[in-house]
N, C-alpha and C positions, 0 to 999 in steps of 0.2 A: 672552380666550378666542378672539376672532376671529383674533387674530394667530397663535395656536397652530394653529388650523384651517388657516389659509392655509399655514403652514410644512409641516404634515403632507401637505397636498394636493400641494405642490410636490415633496416627497420621494417620494411615491408615483409621481408623474408621472415623475420622474427614474429611479426604479427600474424602472418599466415600460419606459421608453425604452431602458435598458441591456440588459434581458432581450430586448426585441424585436430590438435590434441584433445580439445574439449569435445569436439564432435565425435571422436573415437570413444571417449569415456562414457558419454551419455547413454548409448544403447546398453552398455554393460550394466550401468546403474539401474536402468529401467528394467532390465531382465531380472536383476536381483530383487527388486521391489515387487515384481509380479509373481515370484516363486512363493507358493503357499507354505505355511509352517507345517512340519510333520505332525500327523495326528497322534494323540496320546492313546496308548492301549486302554481298552475298557477295564475298569477295576474288576478284579476277580473276587467274587463273593466267597468267604470261607465256607467250607463244607460243614454241614451240621455234625456235631459230635456223635460218634457212634455209641449206642447204648452199651453199658458194661454188663456182660453176661457171665455168670458163673454156673457151673454144673455140680450138683451134689448127688453122687451115686449112693443111695441108701440101701442098696441091695435088692435081691429078688427081681432084678431087671427094671427097677423103678429109679428114675433120675428126676430130681427136683431142679428146675431151671430158675435161677435167680437173675432177674433183670433190674438193674439200677437199684439193688437192695431189696427187691420184692420177690419172694419165692412163689413159684407157680407149681401147682399139682393138678395134673389132668387138664391143663390149659386154663385153670382158674387160679387167681391170686389168693394166697393164704394171708389172712389179716392177722395183725398182732393179737395174741391171746386165743386164736382160733385153733381148734383140733379137728383133724380129719381122721376118721376111723372106719374104714370100709374093708377091713382085712389087712390093710397097710395102715399103720399108725403114724401120723405126723402131727406135731404140735409146734406152733411158733410162740416164743416167749412174748410177754406183754410189751417188752421194749423193742421187739423185732430183731434182736441181735443173735438169738440162739434158736436153732431148730432141733427138735427132738424126734427121733424116728425109731420104729420097731417093725421089723418085717416077719418076725416069727412069734411063736406062742409063749406061754409062761416060762419063767426061768431064764429068759434071755433079757439082758439089760437094755435099757434105752440108750441109744447113741446120741451124743450131743454134738451139734455141728455149729461152726462159726459161719453165720450167713454171709459175712463180708468176704471171707477167704474161701469158703466152701470146704474147709478142712475139719476133720473130726477132732474135738478137743477133750473128749472123755466119755464116760458112760455112767449111768446110775441105775440102780435096781428098781427104784420106785417111780411111779408115773409122775411126770412134771405137774399134772393137774390134781394130784392127790392132796388132800387137806394136810397142811403142815402141822406137825406135832413134835414134841420134844420130851424125852424122858430124862430123869436125873436120879442117880443113886450114889450116896457117899460110901466111902470104904470103911468109915467108922462113924458111929453116932455119938460117941463121947471121946473127947480129946483134951489134952492139956493146952494151955494158952500157947499159941504159935507153933503147936505141933502140926506137922504136915499130914494131910490126908488127901485122898483123891475123890473127885466127883466124875462119874462116868455116865454115859447115856447114849441114846440113839436118836437121830434126827430123821424124820420122815417128811418128804415133800419140801426139803430144804436142800439147796444146791451144795455140792461138794465145795470145800474151801470157805464156806460161809462162817462168819464169826459167831461164837457163842460166849456169853459172859455170865459171870456169877453176880447175883443180886442178893442183898441182905436187907431185912426189914429193920429199920432204925426209927424209933419213936413214931411208929404208925405209917411210915412211908418207905417205899423201896428205893434203895441206893445201889447203883452199879459199882461194884468193887473193881480194882485194877487187876483182875484175874480173868483171863480169857484164852481161848484156843480156837482152832478151826475144825470144821467137820471134814472127815476124810472121805475118800471115794465110796466107802461102804456105808456112809451116813453115821458113823460112830465118832465119838470124841472122848477124851479123857483129860481132866484138868487137875493140876496140883493146887491145893488150897491151904492157907494158914489163917487161922482165926484168932483174934485177940480179945474179942468182946465176951466176957465171962457170962455164963448162964446159958439158957436155951436160945439158940439162934435159928430164926426162920430164914430159910434160903430157897432160892429157885434159880434156874438157868433161863437165859433169854437170848433169842436170835431174831433180830428184827422185831416183828410184832408177835412172834411165837414165844410162848412161855411154857415152862415145864410145871408140873405140880409142885407145890411147896413141900420141902422136906426139912427136918430138924437135926441140928448137931449141937450137943451140949458141950460147952467149954468150961472146964474146972478152974 
């Protein structure tokens, strides 16, 4: 009987211990369940991109401001192909990529600016709005077949580095020959030419849509 009593006492003790352990864990679990989840920080909206601004100092205290590729003079945008001439000359090319300026009188060349970078990229003597023209003069009017001669001329209203090509009239239509060169900063050009078509050759120079007057060279 003593043995049974001891076993019952041990069982009761174990039972009480398990219940007591459960009672102790329950409040902790309840506390964890009641804790609210941490709030997520509000999404930060990206700042609007700042406008890209370039300054072009054309001289005489005049600065052209370029905002997002659009040049402004006296607070007003200059449109492609537009010219401002109020004592200060400013012209924007038709493609909006080059700005021409002049702050002094005759004899001073026009400065050419890259609108994107604001840097000067050259000068030219003629107005960018002057009507384009092209002259051409051969160094000889009579040559032997494949004898070299030169064709020289002047380009007006045509940008420096523009291509000029020689054209020959063949069977009533004009053909562009594989002979070309570029206009220099002064608007001049000079081209080496060799002709093999015997007889009188009708020739002219071409740059874009601009054509020179026709000239003749006779090949013997």
